[in-house]
LUMMIMI-729473 format. One record per residue (C-alpha): residue number from 1; residue in one letter; chain; x, y, z. Coordinates in nm, 3 decimals. Example, Ala and Ser with C-alpha at 12.3 -4.5 7.8 and 13.67 -1.06 7.14 Angstrom:
2
<n->1 res->a chain->A x->1.230 y->-0.450 z->0.780> .
<n->2 res->s chain->A x->1.367 y->-0.106 z->0.714> .
***
This chain:
301
<n->1 res->m chain->A x->-0.095 y->-1.901 z->1.240> .
<n->2 res->a chain->A x->-0.420 y->-2.030 z->1.086> .
<n->3 res->a chain->A x->-0.541 y->-1.831 z->0.787> .
<n->4 res->t chain->A x->-0.863 y->-1.641 z->0.812> .
<n->5 res->h chain->A x->-1.130 y->-1.571 z->0.566> .
<n->6 res->p chain->A x->-1.233 y->-1.194 z->0.584> .
<n->7 res->i chain->A x->-1.592 y->-1.240 z->0.573> .
<n->8 res->a chain->A x->-1.676 y->-1.606 z->0.640> .
<n->9 res->a chain->A x->-1.452 y->-1.581 z->0.962> .
<n->10 res->v chain->A x->-1.675 y->-1.319 z->1.127> .
<n->11 res->p chain->A x->-2.014 y->-1.406 z->1.276> .
<n->12 res->t chain->A x->-2.343 y->-1.312 z->1.086> .
<n->13 res->r chain->A x->-2.603 y->-1.090 z->1.236> .
<n->14 res->g chain->A x->-2.915 y->-1.300 z->1.154> .
<n->15 res->r chain->A x->-3.115 y->-1.310 z->0.846> .
<n->16 res->a chain->A x->-3.024 y->-0.955 z->0.672> .
<n->17 res->r chain->A x->-3.322 y->-0.830 z->0.449> .
<n->18 res->t chain->A x->-3.231 y->-0.940 z->0.094> .
<n->19 res->s chain->A x->-3.175 y->-0.699 z->-0.173> .
<n->20 res->p chain->A x->-3.029 y->-0.697 z->-0.511> .
<n->21 res->l chain->A x->-2.729 y->-0.487 z->-0.372> .
<n->22 res->r chain->A x->-2.672 y->-0.694 z->-0.089> .
<n->23 res->a chain->A x->-2.684 y->-1.008 z->-0.295> .
<n->24 res->w chain->A x->-2.448 y->-0.867 z->-0.568> .
<n->25 res->v chain->A x->-2.206 y->-0.779 z->-0.286> .
<n->26 res->k chain->A x->-2.219 y->-1.117 z->-0.114> .
<n->27 res->a chain->A x->-2.158 y->-1.292 z->-0.451> .
<n->28 res->h chain->A x->-1.881 y->-1.042 z->-0.554> .
<n->29 res->p chain->A x->-1.717 y->-0.929 z->-0.224> .
<n->30 res->t chain->A x->-1.364 y->-0.850 z->-0.402> .
<n->31 res->t chain->A x->-1.497 y->-0.680 z->-0.690> .
<n->32 res->a chain->A x->-1.721 y->-0.457 z->-0.462> .
<n->33 res->f chain->A x->-1.429 y->-0.391 z->-0.234> .
<n->34 res->f chain->A x->-1.222 y->-0.224 z->-0.510> .
<n->35 res->l chain->A x->-1.525 y->-0.045 z->-0.670> .
<n->36 res->g chain->A x->-1.565 y->0.095 z->-0.328> .
<n->37 res->a chain->A x->-1.220 y->0.190 z->-0.253> .
<n->38 res->y chain->A x->-1.178 y->0.350 z->-0.583> .
<n->39 res->a chain->A x->-1.528 y->0.551 z->-0.562> .
<n->40 res->f chain->A x->-1.464 y->0.684 z->-0.199> .
<n->41 res->s chain->A x->-1.116 y->0.794 z->-0.234> .
<n->42 res->w chain->A x->-1.124 y->0.948 z->-0.594> .
<n->43 res->a chain->A x->-1.442 y->1.138 z->-0.505> .
<n->44 res->l chain->A x->-1.276 y->1.294 z->-0.222> .
<n->45 res->w chain->A x->-0.951 y->1.352 z->-0.386> .
<n->46 res->t chain->A x->-1.110 y->1.515 z->-0.684> .
<n->47 res->p chain->A x->-1.139 y->1.872 z->-0.518> .
<n->48 res->a chain->A x->-0.775 y->1.879 z->-0.416> .
<n->49 res->a chain->A x->-0.668 y->1.757 z->-0.778> .
<n->50 res->l chain->A x->-0.885 y->2.053 z->-0.933> .
<n->51 res->g chain->A x->-0.694 y->2.299 z->-0.689> .
<n->52 res->f chain->A x->-0.924 y->2.326 z->-0.384> .
<n->53 res->d chain->A x->-0.707 y->2.332 z->-0.091> .
<n->54 res->g chain->A x->-0.694 y->2.496 z->0.247> .
<n->55 res->p chain->A x->-0.754 y->2.311 z->0.585> .
<n->56 res->l chain->A x->-1.077 y->2.195 z->0.455> .
<n->57 res->g chain->A x->-0.941 y->2.045 z->0.146> .
<n->58 res->m chain->A x->-0.667 y->1.879 z->0.335> .
<n->59 res->a chain->A x->-0.890 y->1.717 z->0.581> .
<n->60 res->v chain->A x->-1.093 y->1.582 z->0.297> .
<n->61 res->f chain->A x->-0.804 y->1.467 z->0.125> .
<n->62 res->f chain->A x->-0.684 y->1.254 z->0.455> .
<n->63 res->v chain->A x->-1.040 y->1.108 z->0.478> .
<n->64 res->g chain->A x->-0.973 y->0.984 z->0.137> .
<n->65 res->v chain->A x->-0.700 y->0.778 z->0.241> .
<n->66 res->l chain->A x->-0.939 y->0.556 z->0.437> .
<n->67 res->g chain->A x->-1.112 y->0.439 z->0.103> .
<n->68 res->p chain->A x->-0.998 y->0.095 z->0.114> .
<n->69 res->v chain->A x->-1.076 y->0.043 z->0.493> .
<n->70 res->a chain->A x->-1.410 y->0.198 z->0.453> .
<n->71 res->s chain->A x->-1.506 y->-0.016 z->0.156> .
<n->72 res->a chain->A x->-1.396 y->-0.330 z->0.337> .
<n->73 res->t chain->A x->-1.628 y->-0.231 z->0.627> .
<n->74 res->m chain->A x->-1.896 y->-0.176 z->0.392> .
<n->75 res->v chain->A x->-1.857 y->-0.496 z->0.194> .
<n->76 res->i chain->A x->-1.840 y->-0.710 z->0.523> .
<n->77 res->r chain->A x->-2.164 y->-0.550 z->0.663> .
<n->78 res->l chain->A x->-2.351 y->-0.560 z->0.351> .
<n->79 res->s chain->A x->-2.246 y->-0.936 z->0.313> .
<n->80 res->g chain->A x->-2.406 y->-1.012 z->0.689> .
<n->81 res->g chain->A x->-2.067 y->-0.999 z->0.856> .
<n->82 res->s chain->A x->-1.945 y->-0.813 z->1.169> .
<n->83 res->p chain->A x->-1.689 y->-0.539 z->1.096> .
<n->84 res->r chain->A x->-1.585 y->-0.521 z->1.456> .
<n->85 res->a chain->A x->-1.510 y->-0.895 z->1.459> .
<n->86 res->w chain->A x->-1.311 y->-0.832 z->1.152> .
<n->87 res->a chain->A x->-1.112 y->-0.554 z->1.335> .
<n->88 res->r chain->A x->-1.055 y->-0.752 z->1.616> .
<n->89 res->d chain->A x->-0.919 y->-1.023 z->1.392> .
<n->90 res->i chain->A x->-0.653 y->-0.809 z->1.195> .
<n->91 res->f chain->A x->-0.558 y->-0.553 z->1.467> .
<n->92 res->h chain->A x->-0.339 y->-0.750 z->1.680> .
<n->93 res->l chain->A x->0.008 y->-0.800 z->1.813> .
<n->94 res->r chain->A x->0.006 y->-1.139 z->1.827> .
<n->95 res->f chain->A x->0.326 y->-1.200 z->1.637> .
<n->96 res->d chain->A x->0.706 y->-1.197 z->1.699> .
<n->97 res->r chain->A x->0.818 y->-0.851 z->1.759> .
<n->98 res->r chain->A x->1.105 y->-0.906 z->1.538> .
<n->99 res->w chain->A x->0.878 y->-0.833 z->1.249> .
<n->100 res->f chain->A x->0.907 y->-0.483 z->1.345> .
<n->101 res->v chain->A x->1.266 y->-0.479 z->1.242> .
<n->102 res->f chain->A x->1.166 y->-0.608 z->0.901> .
<n->103 res->a chain->A x->0.885 y->-0.354 z->0.883> .
<n->104 res->l chain->A x->1.118 y->-0.041 z->0.951> .
<n->105 res->g chain->A x->1.443 y->-0.174 z->0.861> .
<n->106 res->l chain->A x->1.370 y->-0.301 z->0.481> .
<n->107 res->p chain->A x->1.247 y->0.028 z->0.373> .
<n->108 res->f chain->A x->1.557 y->0.239 z->0.509> .
<n->109 res->a chain->A x->1.785 y->-0.018 z->0.348> .
<n->110 res->v chain->A x->1.587 y->0.006 z->0.022> .
<n->111 res->a chain->A x->1.607 y->0.367 z->0.013> .
<n->112 res->a chain->A x->1.961 y->0.374 z->0.132> .
<n->113 res->t chain->A x->2.081 y->0.123 z->-0.165> .
<n->114 res->a chain->A x->1.867 y->0.339 z->-0.436> .
<n->115 res->s chain->A x->2.059 y->0.631 z->-0.300> .
<n->116 res->v chain->A x->2.383 y->0.454 z->-0.388> .
<n->117 res->g chain->A x->2.253 y->0.367 z->-0.715> .
<n->118 res->f chain->A x->2.145 y->0.731 z->-0.774> .
<n->119 res->v chain->A x->2.497 y->0.842 z->-0.703> .
<n->120 res->l chain->A x->2.652 y->0.596 z->-0.932> .
<n->121 res->t chain->A x->2.440 y->0.758 z->-1.236> .
<n->122 res->g chain->A x->2.654 y->1.073 z->-1.167> .
<n->123 res->r chain->A x->2.412 y->1.256 z->-0.959> .
<n->124 res->s chain->A x->2.471 y->1.401 z->-0.610> .
<n->125 res->l chain->A x->2.336 y->1.391 z->-0.252> .
<n->126 res->d chain->A x->2.309 y->1.692 z->-0.032> .
<n->127 res->f chain->A x->2.444 y->1.551 z->0.319> .
<n->128 res->g chain->A x->2.361 y->1.889 z->0.466> .
<n->129 res->l chain->A x->2.000 y->1.764 z->0.506> .
<n->130 res->v chain->A x->2.127 y->1.495 z->0.724> .
<n->131 res->g chain->A x->2.038 y->1.678 z->1.075> .
<n->132 res->e chain->A x->1.696 y->1.787 z->0.974> .
<n->133 res->r chain->A x->1.621 y->1.461 z->0.819> .
<n->134 res->v chain->A x->1.713 y->1.257 z->1.137> .
<n->135 res->a chain->A x->1.502 y->1.482 z->1.358> .
<n->136 res->a chain->A x->1.200 y->1.424 z->1.112> .
<n->137 res->v chain->A x->1.215 y->1.034 z->1.112> .
<n->138 res->v chain->A x->1.002 y->0.967 z->1.419> .
<n->139 res->p chain->A x->0.732 y->1.259 z->1.353> .
<n->140 res->l chain->A x->0.681 y->1.109 z->0.998> .
<n->141 res->l chain->A x->0.656 y->0.766 z->1.109> .
<n->142 res->v chain->A x->0.401 y->0.855 z->1.356> .
<n->143 res->f chain->A x->0.217 y->1.063 z->1.095> .
<n->144 res->t chain->A x->0.239 y->0.817 z->0.811> .
<n->145 res->f chain->A x->0.118 y->0.525 z->1.037> .
<n->146 res->l chain->A x->-0.171 y->0.710 z->1.152> .
<n->147 res->l chain->A x->-0.271 y->0.929 z->0.867> .
<n->148 res->n chain->A x->-0.092 y->0.905 z->0.535> .
<n->149 res->g chain->A x->-0.040 y->0.551 z->0.410> .
<n->150 res->g chain->A x->-0.098 y->0.353 z->0.720> .
<n->151 res->p chain->A x->-0.463 y->0.374 z->0.746> .
<n->152 res->e chain->A x->-0.495 y->0.213 z->0.355> .
<n->153 res->e chain->A x->-0.349 y->-0.123 z->0.485> .
<n->154 res->p chain->A x->-0.654 y->-0.274 z->0.663> .
<n->155 res->g chain->A x->-0.813 y->-0.272 z->0.347> .
<n->156 res->w chain->A x->-0.562 y->-0.381 z->0.090> .
<n->157 res->r chain->A x->-0.373 y->-0.655 z->0.301> .
<n->158 res->g chain->A x->-0.642 y->-0.712 z->0.570> .
<n->159 res->f chain->A x->-0.927 y->-0.761 z->0.340> .
<n->160 res->a chain->A x->-0.842 y->-0.772 z->-0.018> .
<n->161 res->l chain->A x->-0.507 y->-0.977 z->-0.005> .
<n->162 res->p chain->A x->-0.647 y->-1.275 z->0.173> .
<n->163 res->r chain->A x->-0.922 y->-1.334 z->-0.058> .
<n->164 res->l chain->A x->-0.699 y->-1.290 z->-0.360> .
<n->165 res->q chain->A x->-0.482 y->-1.553 z->-0.231> .
<n->166 res->t chain->A x->-0.776 y->-1.795 z->-0.215> .
<n->167 res->r chain->A x->-0.825 y->-1.784 z->-0.591> .
<n->168 res->f chain->A x->-0.456 y->-1.714 z->-0.708> .
<n->169 res->s chain->A x->-0.102 y->-1.806 z->-0.597> .
<n->170 res->p chain->A x->0.036 y->-1.570 z->-0.367> .
<n->171 res->v chain->A x->0.249 y->-1.408 z->-0.641> .
<n->172 res->r chain->A x->-0.048 y->-1.364 z->-0.866> .
<n->173 res->a chain->A x->-0.262 y->-1.221 z->-0.598> .
<n->174 res->t chain->A x->0.032 y->-0.991 z->-0.521> .
<n->175 res->l chain->A x->0.047 y->-0.860 z->-0.879> .
<n->176 res->v chain->A x->-0.342 y->-0.814 z->-0.921> .
<n->177 res->l chain->A x->-0.342 y->-0.621 z->-0.579> .
<n->178 res->g chain->A x->-0.030 y->-0.445 z->-0.667> .
<n->179 res->v chain->A x->-0.173 y->-0.300 z->-1.015> .
<n->180 res->l chain->A x->-0.512 y->-0.198 z->-0.851> .
<n->181 res->w chain->A x->-0.314 y->-0.040 z->-0.556> .
<n->182 res->a chain->A x->-0.105 y->0.139 z->-0.788> .
<n->183 res->l chain->A x->-0.384 y->0.280 z->-1.009> .
<n->184 res->w chain->A x->-0.566 y->0.398 z->-0.716> .
<n->185 res->h chain->A x->-0.290 y->0.655 z->-0.650> .
<n->186 res->l chain->A x->-0.288 y->0.800 z->-0.983> .
<n->187 res->p chain->A x->-0.540 y->1.118 z->-0.885> .
<n->188 res->l chain->A x->-0.260 y->1.161 z->-0.613> .
<n->189 res->l chain->A x->-0.004 y->1.280 z->-0.906> .
<n->190 res->a chain->A x->-0.244 y->1.552 z->-0.999> .
<n->191 res->i chain->A x->-0.231 y->1.699 z->-0.650> .
<n->192 res->e chain->A x->0.134 y->1.745 z->-0.673> .
<n->193 res->d chain->A x->0.260 y->2.087 z->-0.762> .
<n->194 res->d chain->A x->0.452 y->1.946 z->-1.052> .
<n->195 res->p chain->A x->0.331 y->1.606 z->-1.140> .
<n->196 res->s chain->A x->0.557 y->1.576 z->-1.450> .
<n->197 res->h chain->A x->0.876 y->1.675 z->-1.247> .
<n->198 res->g chain->A x->0.986 y->1.889 z->-1.542> .
<n->199 res->l chain->A x->0.931 y->1.574 z->-1.798> .
<n->200 res->s chain->A x->0.738 y->1.571 z->-2.090> .
<n->201 res->g chain->A x->0.641 y->1.338 z->-2.402> .
<n->202 res->w chain->A x->0.766 y->0.990 z->-2.381> .
<n->203 res->a chain->A x->0.999 y->1.055 z->-2.088> .
<n->204 res->f chain->A x->0.706 y->1.153 z->-1.871> .
<n->205 res->a chain->A x->0.514 y->0.855 z->-1.983> .
<n->206 res->g chain->A x->0.786 y->0.617 z->-1.933> .
<n->207 res->t chain->A x->0.853 y->0.755 z->-1.578> .
<n->208 res->s chain->A x->0.471 y->0.713 z->-1.512> .
<n->209 res->l chain->A x->0.527 y->0.357 z->-1.592> .
<n->210 res->l chain->A x->0.797 y->0.310 z->-1.361> .
<n->211 res->f chain->A x->0.591 y->0.478 z->-1.087> .
<n->212 res->v chain->A x->0.312 y->0.197 z->-1.150> .
<n->213 res->l chain->A x->0.579 y->-0.067 z->-1.161> .
<n->214 res->g chain->A x->0.754 y->0.052 z->-0.857> .
<n->215 res->v chain->A x->0.406 y->0.029 z->-0.655> .
<n->216 res->v chain->A x->0.338 y->-0.302 z->-0.785> .
<n->217 res->l chain->A x->0.692 y->-0.420 z->-0.676> .
<n->218 res->y chain->A x->0.623 y->-0.274 z->-0.327> .
<n->219 res->a chain->A x->0.353 y->-0.494 z->-0.282> .
<n->220 res->f chain->A x->0.556 y->-0.816 z->-0.261> .
<n->221 res->p chain->A x->0.714 y->-0.724 z->0.095> .
<n->222 res->y chain->A x->0.364 y->-0.637 z->0.217> .
<n->223 res->t chain->A x->0.230 y->-0.962 z->0.101> .
<n->224 res->y chain->A x->0.515 y->-1.148 z->0.276> .
<n->225 res->l chain->A x->0.485 y->-0.962 z->0.597> .
<n->226 res->w chain->A x->0.117 y->-0.978 z->0.608> .
<n->227 res->n chain->A x->0.131 y->-1.381 z->0.553> .
<n->228 res->r chain->A x->0.377 y->-1.418 z->0.852> .
<n->229 res->t chain->A x->0.195 y->-1.172 z->1.080> .
<n->230 res->k chain->A x->-0.160 y->-1.168 z->0.972> .
<n->231 res->s chain->A x->-0.150 y->-0.822 z->1.143> .
<n->232 res->a chain->A x->-0.282 y->-0.492 z->0.989> .
<n->233 res->i chain->A x->-0.058 y->-0.312 z->1.245> .
<n->234 res->a chain->A x->0.260 y->-0.481 z->1.110> .
<n->235 res->v chain->A x->0.189 y->-0.384 z->0.749> .
<n->236 res->m chain->A x->0.094 y->-0.051 z->0.844> .
<n->237 res->a chain->A x->0.436 y->-0.007 z->1.011> .
<n->238 res->l chain->A x->0.577 y->-0.121 z->0.690> .
<n->239 res->h chain->A x->0.368 y->0.133 z->0.486> .
<n->240 res->a chain->A x->0.495 y->0.408 z->0.734> .
<n->241 res->g chain->A x->0.853 y->0.267 z->0.710> .
<n->242 res->f chain->A x->0.859 y->0.301 z->0.339> .
<n->243 res->n chain->A x->0.690 y->0.662 z->0.312> .
<n->244 res->t chain->A x->0.931 y->0.778 z->0.585> .
<n->245 res->a chain->A x->1.259 y->0.631 z->0.429> .
<n->246 res->n chain->A x->1.196 y->0.762 z->0.098> .
<n->247 res->a chain->A x->1.120 y->1.103 z->0.263> .
<n->248 res->v chain->A x->1.417 y->1.109 z->0.501> .
<n->249 res->v chain->A x->1.699 y->0.875 z->0.342> .
<n->250 res->i chain->A x->1.700 y->1.022 z->-0.012> .
<n->251 res->l chain->A x->1.918 y->1.331 z->0.062> .
<n->252 res->r chain->A x->1.784 y->1.556 z->-0.193> .
<n->253 res->e chain->A x->1.513 y->1.845 z->-0.178> .
<n->254 res->e chain->A x->1.204 y->1.739 z->-0.355> .
<n->255 res->d chain->A x->1.219 y->2.051 z->-0.592> .
<n->256 res->d chain->A x->1.563 y->1.938 z->-0.678> .
<n->257 res->l chain->A x->1.447 y->1.588 z->-0.794> .
<n->258 res->v chain->A x->1.327 y->1.698 z->-1.152> .
<n->259 res->e chain->A x->1.407 y->1.582 z->-1.517> .
<n->260 res->g chain->A x->1.681 y->1.390 z->-1.530> .
<n->261 res->a chain->A x->1.758 y->1.355 z->-1.160> .
<n->262 res->y chain->A x->1.399 y->1.233 z->-1.094> .
<n->263 res->v chain->A x->1.428 y->0.978 z->-1.355> .
<n->264 res->a chain->A x->1.769 y->0.839 z->-1.199> .
<n->265 res->m chain->A x->1.620 y->0.822 z->-0.875> .
<n->266 res->q chain->A x->1.292 y->0.666 z->-1.006> .
<n->267 res->l chain->A x->1.488 y->0.415 z->-1.160> .
<n->268 res->s chain->A x->1.713 y->0.339 z->-0.917> .
<n->269 res->l chain->A x->1.408 y->0.267 z->-0.660> .
<n->270 res->t chain->A x->1.268 y->0.023 z->-0.941> .
<n->271 res->v chain->A x->1.572 y->-0.164 z->-0.968> .
<n->272 res->v chain->A x->1.627 y->-0.221 z->-0.609> .
<n->273 res->l chain->A x->1.251 y->-0.306 z->-0.510> .
<n->274 res->l chain->A x->1.245 y->-0.556 z->-0.822> .
<n->275 res->a chain->A x->1.557 y->-0.709 z->-0.662> .
<n->276 res->v chain->A x->1.387 y->-0.719 z->-0.316> .
<n->277 res->a chain->A x->1.071 y->-0.902 z->-0.497> .
<n->278 res->v chain->A x->1.285 y->-1.132 z->-0.670> .
<n->279 res->a chain->A x->1.463 y->-1.236 z->-0.376> .
<n->280 res->l chain->A x->1.156 y->-1.288 z->-0.173> .
<n->281 res->v chain->A x->0.981 y->-1.491 z->-0.442> .
<n->282 res->y chain->A x->1.301 y->-1.722 z->-0.482> .
<n->283 res->a chain->A x->1.373 y->-1.743 z->-0.099> .
<n->284 res->t chain->A x->0.988 y->-1.851 z->-0.027> .
<n->285 res->r chain->A x->0.972 y->-2.063 z->-0.329> .
<n->286 res->g chain->A x->0.680 y->-1.838 z->-0.472> .
<n->287 res->r chain->A x->0.494 y->-1.886 z->-0.111> .
<n->288 res->l chain->A x->0.577 y->-1.527 z->0.005> .
<n->289 res->g chain->A x->0.535 y->-1.665 z->0.361> .
<n->290 res->l chain->A x->0.182 y->-1.838 z->0.316> .
<n->291 res->g chain->A x->0.179 y->-2.173 z->0.467> .
<n->292 res->e chain->A x->0.065 y->-2.491 z->0.258> .
<n->293 res->d chain->A x->-0.277 y->-2.508 z->0.445> .
<n->294 res->e chain->A x->-0.366 y->-2.177 z->0.440> .
<n->295 res->r chain->A x->-0.520 y->-2.192 z->0.071> .
<n->296 res->e chain->A x->-0.922 y->-2.175 z->0.131> .
<n->297 res->e chain->A x->-1.180 y->-2.232 z->-0.178> .
<n->298 res->a chain->A x->-1.268 y->-1.887 z->-0.335> .
<n->299 res->g chain->A x->-1.569 y->-1.712 z->-0.179> .
<n->300 res->g chain->A x->-1.644 y->-1.498 z->-0.487> .
<n->301 res->a chain->A x->-1.474 y->-1.260 z->-0.712> .
***
């Protein structure tokens, strides 16, 4: 499938009134996108991070997940493009349905392998959780696809990644996006009941770095799937798959994953994700699914 440019590929709406903001956004759409995604999401997550919860607080929290797609929509509109045409371009099923096997199978394989690594560190799993976890798979997949994780993807992969790949190699573009994607999640750590997981000092700092590294490594299969399908639906399914697999396959209650157990699981996941990333880079010779004819001239940082 031919590459598309997230702004240039959509029709313009005539001559928009020039303003300093429009001119800057048009010249720097990728930078504008990231600034907008951070500002939108972090502003809406701040109340929850400060302890304001309840139904209204949760509603605002989930709206914050829409920061990347809201920012992409804003940048396209300010640049004179059509958000509706962009959405039609990325929300499609014009790809081999076997990619859904990748989107759902890989996350469960990663979580299962990480669980084996967790056991090899001398930890144990609670197999008494199997019944309730199996029953939760489908509801969690639907929930994360529609509300918690999936809605990020039209922005990250449907807008930012194609533009980054016009400037950088697929691996470098994935690393840049992965770091910014990971840092975007940081306010969510403050919303957790115990963001330290019982750790302190250097142990907490080191595990936090593992978390950031893990998110960066997750970005590699997302890049590969996007490049092969050019479909936001496919990468939304992958996001739902990872969130669900980590919640149901790792057979420990969240309250039990503290201190050494949390470090062991985080380390095991990171090692498995590193192996997946290296395998994808090696198997695709660094292209991560991007065709040789899909590089375009950069349209602005």
